[in-house]
C-alpha positions in Angstrom: 0.0 0.0 0.0 1.2 3.5 -0.8 1.8 5.8 2.2 -0.9 8.1 0.7 -4.5 7.3 1.6 -7.7 9.1 0.8 -10.7 8.1 3.0 -14.2 9.5 2.5 -16.3 9.0 5.6 -20.0 9.3 4.9 -23.1 8.9 7.1 -26.0 10.5 8.7 -25.9 13.2 11.5 -25.4 11.7 14.9 -23.6 8.5 13.8 -20.1 9.6 14.9 -18.5 10.2 11.5 -16.5 13.2 12.8 -15.2 11.3 15.9 -14.2 8.4 13.6 -12.3 10.9 11.4 -10.4 12.2 14.4 -9.4 8.6 15.4 -8.1 7.8 11.9 -6.2 11.1 11.9 -4.6 10.2 15.2 -3.5 6.9 13.8 -2.0 8.2 10.6 -0.2 11.0 12.5 1.2 8.5 15.0 2.7 6.8 11.9 4.5 10.0 10.9 2.1 11.0 8.1 0.5 14.3 7.4 -3.2 14.5 7.5 -5.8 17.0 6.3 -9.6 16.9 7.0 -12.5 18.6 5.6 -16.0 18.2 7.1 -19.4 19.0 5.7 -22.1 18.9 8.3 -25.1 20.3 6.3 -28.4 19.3 8.0 -26.5 16.8 10.2 -28.5 17.6 13.3 -31.7 16.7 11.4 -30.5 13.4 10.1 -28.9 14.8 6.9 -25.7 13.7 5.3 -22.3 14.2 7.0 -19.2 13.8 4.8 -15.6 14.0 5.9 -12.7 14.0 3.5 -9.5 12.6 5.1 -6.3 12.7 3.2 -3.1 11.3 4.6 0.4 10.9 3.3 4.0 12.2 3.2 2.9 15.6 1.8 -0.7 16.6 1.5 -1.7 20.0 0.1 -5.5 19.9 -0.2 -8.0 18.3 2.2 -10.6 17.5 -0.5 -10.9 14.2 -2.4 -11.9 14.5 -6.0 -14.3 12.2 -7.7 -12.7 8.9 -8.5 -9.8 9.4 -6.1 -11.0 7.9 -2.7 -9.1 4.8 -1.8 -11.8 3.9 0.8 -15.4 4.9 1.4 -16.2 4.3 5.1 -20.0 4.4 5.2 -22.2 4.4 8.3 -25.4 3.8 6.3 -26.1 1.9 3.0 -27.6 4.7 1.0 -24.7 7.1 1.8 -22.2 4.5 0.4 -24.2 4.3 -2.8 -24.6 8.1 -3.1 -20.9 8.7 -2.7 -19.7 5.8 -4.8 -18.5 8.1 -7.7 -15.7 9.2 -5.4 -14.2 5.8 -5.1 -11.3 5.0 -7.4 -11.0 1.8 -9.4 -9.8 -1.0 -7.1 -10.9 1.0 -4.0 -12.6 -0.4 -0.9 -16.0 0.2 0.6 -16.6 -0.5 4.3 -20.3 -0.2 4.9 -22.7 -0.6 7.8 -25.7 -2.7 6.7 -28.0 -0.4 8.7 -30.8 1.5 6.9 -31.7 5.0 8.1 -34.5 6.5 6.0 -33.9 10.1 4.9 -36.6 12.6 5.4 -37.9 12.5 1.8 -38.4 8.8 2.1 -40.1 9.1 5.5 -42.5 11.7 4.1 -43.2 9.5 1.1 -41.7 11.8 -1.6 -39.0 9.3 -2.6 -38.4 5.5 -2.4 -35.4 4.0 -0.6 -33.3 2.1 -3.3 -33.5 -1.6 -3.1 -30.6 -4.1 -2.8 -27.9 -1.5 -2.2 -25.5 -4.0 -0.5 -25.9 -6.5 -3.3 -25.2 -3.8 -5.9 -22.2 -2.6 -4.0 -20.7 -6.1 -3.7 -21.4 -6.7 -7.4 -19.7 -3.5 -8.5 -17.0 -3.2 -5.9 -15.2 -6.5 -5.2 -13.6 -5.1 -2.0 -16.9 -4.3 -0.2 -17.1 -5.2 3.4 -20.7 -5.0 4.6 -21.1 -5.3 8.4 -24.1 -5.2 10.7 -22.2 -2.7 12.9 -25.3 -2.0 15.0 -25.6 -5.6 16.1 -21.9 -5.7 17.0 -22.2 -2.3 18.8 -25.1 -3.8 20.9 -22.9 -6.9 21.6 -20.2 -4.4 22.8 -22.7 -3.0 25.2 -23.4 0.4 23.6 -25.3 1.1 20.4 -23.4 4.4 20.0 -20.2 2.5 19.2 -21.3 1.7 15.6 -18.6 4.1 14.3 -15.9 2.3 16.3 -17.1 -1.1 15.0 -16.6 0.2 11.5 -13.1 1.5 12.4 -12.2 -2.0 13.5 -13.2 -3.3 10.1 -11.2 -0.6 8.4 -8.2 -1.1 10.7 -8.0 -4.8 9.8 -7.7 -3.8 6.1 -5.0 -1.1 6.6 -1.3 -1.5 7.4 -1.3 0.4 10.7 -0.7 -1.8 13.7 -3.7 -2.4 15.9 -1.9 -0.8 18.9 -2.1 2.6 17.2 -5.9 2.3 17.0 -6.3 1.3 20.6 -4.0 4.1 21.7 -6.1 6.6 19.6 -9.3 5.4 21.4 -7.6 5.8 24.8 -6.3 9.3 23.9 -9.6 10.7 22.4 -12.4 9.0 24.2 -13.6 9.8 27.8 -12.7 7.0 30.3 -16.4 6.3 31.0 -17.0 5.1 27.4 -13.6 3.6 26.7 -14.2 -0.1 27.5 -17.3 -0.6 25.3 -15.5 1.3 22.5 -12.5 -1.0 22.7 -14.8 -4.0 22.7 -16.6 -2.6 19.6 -13.3 -2.0 17.8 -12.1 -5.5 18.5 -15.5 -7.0 17.3 -15.2 -5.0 14.1 -11.5 -6.0 13.7 -12.5 -9.7 14.0 -15.4 -9.4 11.7 -13.4 -8.5 8.6 
């Protein structure tokens, strides 16, 4: 793997995408790489899309990932993975939570939620890792650890040692939530 990595984190407001980007940034910086982030919150507090561009490498100038340039899409919800797929480069990887969260237009009946998203992703992107992160988060003892479950899956597929990820969790998270997050990370790590 090249030392340069472009990760697009996509999800719905309240899923912890921004925290996840901070944890990834910690890991890459601990491995002596530069990192740049750009976050788009939009209507995040109302269940809208949240997107974080994370670029890491020896020398990074711009925080934004162009279409077709993401090495990885880390998606906290199926539809968000599908929506941002044009940003993935050929041979890229998708880590996706199998959870479905209906957007407001679907809830109000203005649009229909697309069918068979995971199947379409797996058919079009050979390196698709679909995980029921919500079930694993519940197993870890805290539903709010879905983001860290997904980080565990991601970590297993990157070349950064697991110890850096655990150190990031210890450095960033409050002590009161550390143990379920560590458990969630390890469950995700074992899943992939």
